[in-house]
Backbone as a ProteinNet text record, in pm:
[ID]
protein_1_A
[PRIMARY]
MAPDEQSLRADLASARFLSGEDRNRWQYMKLEWPYLYVKVTARDRHEYMLRLDCSGFPTTPPTGTFWDLSIDSKLAFDKWPQGGERLQLAFKPSWKNGDALYIPCDRESVVGHDCWFSQYPQLIWKPAKGISHYLEVVHDLLQSRDYASPPA
[TERTIARY]
-1368.7	-1336.4	-1214	-1223.2	-1112.7	-992.3	-871.7	-749	-747.1	-801	-798.8	-894.6	-1010	-1098.9	-1034.1	-967.9	-903.7	-795.2	-718.8	-616.8	-674.4	-784.1	-842.5	-895.7	-963.3	-1012.9	-901.1	-796.5	-673.2	-623.2	-624.4	-575	-661	-789.1	-886.3	-864.7	-796.1	-770.5	-623.7	-549.4	-413.3	-400.9	-286.2	-268	-268.4	-221.8	-221.7	-364	-457.3	-594	-666	-647.1	-714	-663.6	-535.6	-481.2	-544.7	-573.6	-645.8	-786.2	-852.9	-983.4	-976.7	-873.2	-856.8	-834.3	-761.2	-727.2	-838.4	-952.5	-1069.7	-1036.2	-945.5	-919.1	-1022.4	-1061.2	-1162.7	-1237.9	-1350.5	-1431.5	-1482.8	-1452.2	-1501.5	-1652.7	-1721.5	-1865.5	-1916.3	-1868.7	-1907.2	-1824.2	-1832.8	-1769.9	-1868.7	-1896.7	-1979.9	-1894.8	-1820.6	-1717.7	-1760.6	-1686.4	-1552	-1547.9	-1664.9	-1672.5	-1657.2	-1569	-1539	-1594.4	-1669.6	-1727.6	-1662.7	-1601.5	-1526.7	-1557.3	-1589.8	-1607.2	-1468.5	-1434.8	-1310.9	-1344.2	-1270.8	-1305.8	-1222.9	-1297.6	-1227.7	-1193.6	-1114.1	-1064.9	-1182.2	-1297	-1411.8	-1503.2	-1453.7	-1523.2	-1631.4	-1648.4	-1740.2	-1696.9	-1782.1	-1740.8	-1787.4	-1697.2	-1724.6	-1706.8	-1815.7	-1818.6	-1738.4	-1652.2	-1585.3	-1634	-1655	-1676.7	-1560.7	-1485	-1363.7	-1385.7	-1356.2	-1353.2	-1216.8	-1214.4	-1088.9	-1058.6	-1124.8	-1089.9	-941	-879	-740.4	-647.6	-703.8	-624.2	-529	-411.3	-351.7	-264.4	-245.7	-162.1	-217.2	-345.3	-411.1	-460.1	-429.5	-472.8	-629.1	-686.4	-830.7	-868.1	-990.5	-1040.2	-1168.3	-1181.7	-1291.5	-1356.1	-1474.2	-1549.7	-1625.7	-1676.7	-1760.1	-1896.3	-1961.4	-2073.9	-2177.3	-2303	-2414.9	-2484.1	-2459.7	-2519.1	-2668.4	-2729.1	-2873.2	-2951.4	-2880.6	-2941.6	-2862.9	-2757.9	-2666.9	-2624.6	-2567.5	-2525	-2410.1	-2343.6	-2243.1	-2299	-2213.5	-2258.4	-2280.1	-2385.1	-2417.3	-2290.1	-2256.8	-2130.4	-2125.8	-2235.1	-2230.1	-2199.5	-2203.2	-2172.5	-2032.2	-1956.9	-1820.1	-1734.9	-1629.8	-1538.8	-1499.3	-1499.4	-1467.1	-1343.6	-1282	-1164.8	-1077.2	-951.7	-855.6	-809.6	-703.6	-660	-633.9	-564.8	-534.7	-659.6	-757.9	-877.1	-954.6	-956.3	-1027.1	-968.8	-832	-766.7	-792.2	-780.5	-803.6	-944.9	-1036.9	-1172.2	-1257.7	-1239.4	-1311.3	-1410.7	-1535.8	-1645.3	-1630.3	-1572.9	-1561.5	-1462.2	-1376.1	-1283.7	-1356.8	-1361.7	-1429.7	-1566	-1637.5	-1767.7	-1785.3	-1677.8	-1682.8	-1666.3	-1636.6	-1616.2	-1481.4	-1390.3	-1258.9	-1203.7	-1131.4	-1057.8	-942	-903.6	-789.4	-664	-623.1	-506	-415.1	-289.8	-196.5	-206.4	-270.4	-287.2	-412.5	-495.5	-616.3	-582.6	-636.5	-603.9	-653	-761.2	-817.6	-730.3	-691.9	-630.8	-481.7	-410.6	-273.9	-242.7	-339.2	-322	-306.2	-196.1	-162.9	-89.5	-63.2	7.6	145.1	225.7	354.4	438.6	422.5	502.3	476.9	360.3	330.9	425.2	482.4	573.5	698.9	745.1	861.2	820.2	694.8	652.8	598.1	530.7	460.7	489.8	619.7	636.3	576.7	555	495.2	350.1	285.5	140.4	105.4	205.8	178.1	142.8	50.2	3.4	115.1	120.2	219.4	144.9	140.7	60.4	86.5	216.3	258.6	193.6	150.5	89.3	-59.9	-118	-250.4	-353.2	-475.6	-586.9	-568.3	-496.7	-473.4	-396.4	-316.8	-247.9	-344	-441.4	-541	-618.1	-658	-734.2	-650.7	-521.9	-432	-416.6	-416.1	-404.4	-528.5	-650.6	-772.9	-784	-755.3	-752.8	-667.5	-546.5	-448.6	-509.2	-574.6	-634.2	-745.8	-826.6	-939.7	-897	-775.7	-719	-634.5	-613.6	-530.6	-600.7	-519.4	-575.9	-653.7	-636.7	-710.8	-853.8	-888.2	-1025.6	-1110.9	-1232.8	-1333.9	-1451.3	-1500.1	-1622.9	-1739.7	-1827.1	-1945.3	-2038.2	-2115.6	-2213.7	-2312.8	-2346.9	-2439.5	-2577.5
-3674	-3816.2	-3840	-3941.6	-3968.1	-4027.6	-4010.4	-4052.8	-4208.2	-4288.6	-4431.3	-4467.4	-4402.3	-4422.1	-4369	-4248.1	-4198.5	-4301.6	-4348.7	-4446.6	-4574	-4622.8	-4741.1	-4711.2	-4600.8	-4561.7	-4545.6	-4489	-4478.1	-4619.7	-4707.7	-4848.4	-4921.2	-4901.5	-4964.9	-4923.2	-4810.9	-4760.4	-4797.9	-4869.6	-4907.9	-5014	-5014.9	-5118	-5255.1	-5268.8	-5402.8	-5456	-5375.1	-5414.5	-5438	-5347.6	-5355.6	-5476.3	-5508	-5627	-5753	-5760.8	-5877.1	-5886.1	-5772.2	-5766.7	-5826	-5765.5	-5798	-5946.2	-6013	-6152.3	-6238.6	-6177.1	-6249.9	-6318.3	-6258.7	-6310.6	-6264	-6137.1	-6080.3	-5964.9	-5927.9	-5823.9	-5733.2	-5603.1	-5501.7	-5494.7	-5495.9	-5487	-5351.5	-5316	-5186.8	-5155.2	-5023.9	-4977.3	-4900	-4947.9	-4878.1	-4861.5	-4752.4	-4736.9	-4766.8	-4848.4	-4898	-5038	-5083.4	-5217.4	-5212.9	-5297.2	-5319.4	-5464.8	-5468.5	-5592.4	-5631.6	-5749.4	-5800.1	-5945.7	-5986.1	-6131.4	-6183.1	-6299	-6365.3	-6495.4	-6520.4	-6637.3	-6763.3	-6874.4	-7003.3	-7072.9	-7179	-7242.5	-7308.4	-7333.2	-7385.3	-7271.5	-7146.3	-7025.1	-6982.3	-7058.8	-7016.3	-6886.6	-6791	-6661.8	-6657.6	-6615.3	-6592.3	-6452.9	-6395.7	-6255.2	-6242.1	-6141.6	-6112.6	-5973.3	-5959.8	-5823.7	-5793.8	-5693.8	-5652.9	-5527.7	-5524.6	-5406.1	-5341.7	-5224.9	-5161.9	-5039.4	-5025.9	-4912	-4909.3	-4792.6	-4782.8	-4815.5	-4842.6	-4880.3	-4767.9	-4800	-4930.7	-4969	-4886.9	-4914	-5032.7	-5038.6	-5142.9	-5245.1	-5369.7	-5476.6	-5483.8	-5522.1	-5544.4	-5674.6	-5688.5	-5815.2	-5849.9	-5974.7	-6010.5	-6138.1	-6153.4	-6281.3	-6297.8	-6420.7	-6443.9	-6384.5	-6331.1	-6251.9	-6286.1	-6276.9	-6299.3	-6166.5	-6098.7	-5963.9	-5969	-6088.3	-6088.3	-6073.7	-6111.2	-6096.3	-5999.6	-5947.1	-5853.2	-5914.6	-6033.4	-6104.4	-6197.2	-6248.8	-6349.9	-6467.4	-6515	-6630.9	-6748.5	-6825.1	-6943.3	-7029.7	-7081.7	-7153.6	-7275.5	-7344	-7456.4	-7418.9	-7287.9	-7241.7	-7184.8	-7184.5	-7134.2	-7231.9	-7188.1	-7271.4	-7394.2	-7511	-7638.4	-7693.4	-7789.2	-7862.8	-7927.9	-7939.8	-8011.9	-7926.8	-7970.8	-7912.1	-7763.6	-7719.4	-7576.4	-7489.9	-7530.3	-7452.3	-7463.3	-7579.5	-7594.7	-7509.8	-7494.3	-7409	-7258.1	-7218.3	-7074.9	-7028.5	-7113.5	-7075.4	-7157.5	-7130.9	-7204.6	-7112.5	-7142.9	-7063.3	-7061.4	-7162.4	-7167.2	-7057.7	-7005.8	-6895	-6771.5	-6709.1	-6583	-6575.8	-6691.1	-6707.6	-6664.4	-6686.6	-6658.8	-6505.8	-6431.6	-6288.2	-6254.9	-6345	-6320.6	-6447.4	-6433.2	-6551.1	-6574.1	-6701.3	-6747.1	-6744.3	-6621.4	-6615.1	-6498	-6511.7	-6418.4	-6272.5	-6235	-6094.7	-6037.9	-6111.7	-6062.8	-6001.2	-5877.3	-5805.8	-5879.5	-5951.2	-6025.7	-6151.2	-6212.6	-6347.1	-6343	-6228.6	-6228.6	-6204.5	-6148.1	-6116.1	-6249.6	-6251.3	-6370.1	-6486.4	-6456.6	-6555.5	-6498.4	-6467.4	-6406.8	-6500.5	-6626.9	-6728.7	-6720.8	-6658.4	-6642.4	-6555.5	-6457.1	-6356.2	-6423.2	-6530.7	-6605.5	-6724.8	-6785.5	-6903.2	-6866.1	-6748.5	-6712.2	-6564.7	-6523.4	-6382.6	-6330.2	-6413.4	-6373.6	-6345.1	-6391.2	-6383.4	-6270.3	-6212.6	-6109.8	-5977.5	-5905.9	-5783	-5684.9	-5644.8	-5543.7	-5427.3	-5309.7	-5199.1	-5159.8	-5163.1	-5125.3	-5208.5	-5333.4	-5418	-5386.3	-5317.5	-5278.9	-5396.6	-5359.7	-5457.9	-5587.2	-5571.9	-5682.4	-5798.1	-5759.6	-5861.7	-5955.2	-5902.6	-5985.2	-6073.4	-6007.7	-6079.3	-6185.1	-6162	-6262	-6388.2	-6366.1	-6476	-6563.7	-6497.8	-6572.5	-6639.4	-6572.8	-6623.4	-6743.5	-6733.7	-6847.5	-6973.9	-6957.3	-7068	-7131.9	-7037.9	-7085.8	-7146.9	-7122.1	-7184.2	-7309.5	-7341.3	-7458.4	-7589.6	-7692.8	-7831	-7869	-7798.5	-7823.3	-7783.3	-7696.6	-7647.4	-7753.7	-7762.3	-7858.7	-7780.2	-7806.7	-7740.2	-7768.5	-7667.5	-7690.6	-7794.8	-7869.5	-7965.2	-7888.2	-7947.5	-7887.7	-7879.7
1504.5	1502.5	1588.4	1671.7	1761.3	1679.1	1735.5	1664.4	1632	1725.3	1691.5	1573.7	1565.6	1452.2	1327.8	1329.5	1207.2	1162.4	1253	1215.4	1149.5	1205.5	1144.5	1004.9	989.2	860.3	751.9	794.3	707.6	679.9	772.5	750.9	657.6	662.2	572.4	429	400.3	269.9	225.5	309.7	284.6	176.8	111.6	12.2	66.7	189.1	252.9	269.9	322.9	344.2	209.3	121.6	-13.8	-91.7	-76.1	-137.4	-90.3	42.5	95.3	35.4	17	-44.8	-192.4	-262.7	-408.6	-425	-329.1	-341.2	-278.6	-243.6	-184.5	-56.2	24.1	154.8	254.9	239.1	327.9	255.1	315	256.5	366	352.2	441.6	431.2	541.1	542	589.6	712.5	767.1	887.8	926	1043.9	1124.8	1245.4	1343.8	1464.9	1465.6	1567.5	1703.3	1786	1749.7	1680.6	1630	1576.8	1420.3	1374.9	1238.1	1206.3	1088	1043.3	912.5	913.5	796.9	777.9	657.6	619.4	582.1	641.5	609.6	538.5	431	340.1	379.9	397.5	429.6	292	297.8	177.8	94.7	156.4	80.4	32.8	44.2	3.3	102.5	208.7	310.9	375.7	403	463.9	605.7	689.3	837.7	865.5	925.3	962	1094.3	1102	1227.9	1268.1	1399.9	1455.1	1544.4	1506.8	1576.6	1650.5	1783.5	1859.8	1840	1780.8	1737.2	1820.3	1939.9	2022.9	2062.5	2050.9	2085.3	1967.9	1848.5	1731.2	1694.1	1650.8	1638.6	1751.3	1849.4	1964.6	2044.9	2067.7	2136.4	2034.4	2047.4	1954.2	1952.4	1841	1839.4	1918.1	1941.9	1992.4	1913.7	1880.7	1791	1814.9	1747.7	1760.8	1632.4	1604.1	1488.7	1507.8	1402.9	1419	1319	1358.5	1273.1	1249.1	1137.1	1112.2	1108	1064.9	1051.7	1186.6	1292.5	1424.4	1516.8	1459.6	1528.2	1664.6	1654	1775.8	1740.6	1845.4	1818.8	1734.9	1647.1	1572.5	1662.5	1644.3	1722.5	1723.9	1843.1	1858.7	1767.9	1736.5	1655.5	1504.8	1468	1331.1	1322.4	1428.9	1427.7	1339.8	1283.3	1205.6	1282.6	1222.5	1283.7	1217.4	1281.3	1224.8	1323.4	1288.9	1369.5	1490	1551.9	1680	1675.8	1570.3	1556.6	1560.8	1481.3	1478.2	1611.5	1667.2	1790	1904.2	1900.9	1999.8	1970.4	1848.4	1814.5	1820.6	1778	1766	1867.1	1996.4	2099	2171.8	2154.3	2216.8	2366.3	2430.2	2575.1	2622.9	2542.1	2582.3	2593.1	2709.8	2736.2	2679.6	2685.7	2634.7	2485.9	2408	2268.6	2237.7	2331.7	2303.2	2247.3	2246.5	2185.4	2120.5	2011	1955.3	2030.8	2046.2	2121.7	2032.1	1994.1	1904.3	1963.1	1941.2	2004.9	1967.7	1854.9	1816.5	1875.4	1951.3	2015.3	2148.4	2171.5	2297.9	2421.5	2419.9	2534.5	2558.8	2447.8	2464.2	2496.6	2459.6	2488.6	2633.2	2706.3	2852.7	2925.9	3004.1	3079.3	3010.3	2881.3	2798.7	2754.7	2858.8	2830.2	2740.8	2754.6	2678	2528.9	2490.3	2346.5	2279.8	2348	2285.8	2230.6	2301.8	2248.7	2161.3	2191	2112.3	1978.4	1972.8	1849.5	1811.8	1797	1778.9	1650.5	1550.1	1424	1435.2	1541.1	1562.6	1660.3	1730.7	1824.7	1750	1798.3	1736	1708.6	1587.1	1546.5	1482.7	1560	1510	1364.9	1324.7	1187	1075.9	1110.4	1013.9	1002.8	1096.9	1096	1110.6	1074.8	1096.5	1010.3	897.8	810.5	881.2	988.6	1068	1128.8	1198.4	1268.1	1161	1048.7	943	877.6	861	803.6	893.2	1020.1	1116.8	1102.9	1107.1	1091.2	956.9	851.2	715.7	704.1	754.2	744.9	818.1	930	1000.2	909.2	850.2	772.2	638.9	595.9	476.7	500.9	634.3	663.9	639	632.1	613.9	742.5	853.9	972.8	965.2	871.5	852.9	787.4	848.4	791.3	750.4	631.3	575.5	666.9	685.4	763.4	691.3	772.8	711.9	617.3	509.4	416.3	467.6
[MASK]
++++++++++++++++++++++++++++++++++++++++++++++++++++++++++++++++++++++++++++++++++++++++++++++++++++++++++++++++++++++++++++++++++++++++++++++++++++++++

């Protein structure tokens, strides 16, 4: 097993990650290296599956997108989380064709956004925080007042 996969597996057993599961913030689904599948819970209890490419973990930040496990493909864009300006900025399918979330802890999105390091230092990837850091950023957005429940 490669060192990055070993690191991720150890992180999935960490108190920080397990605490997020215990508090129903997210739920580990599976790991098919280098892809980690985790459901993140929104404030209306709707669950959104993330597929995170964790190659290079923890030194290299993950990159992720919303995923539909039933068809093993990106979640249809009209089913992505909706809401106000913050959610529209972070979860915009037009960014990299939906292959990455537009958040400062995402490896694809931080490239070319040097200003984010001073504007959003708390959101920049920190290897010591592990995968929970990425999940916490997504969870916080899904818990915000900006989030709108999907139509029934």
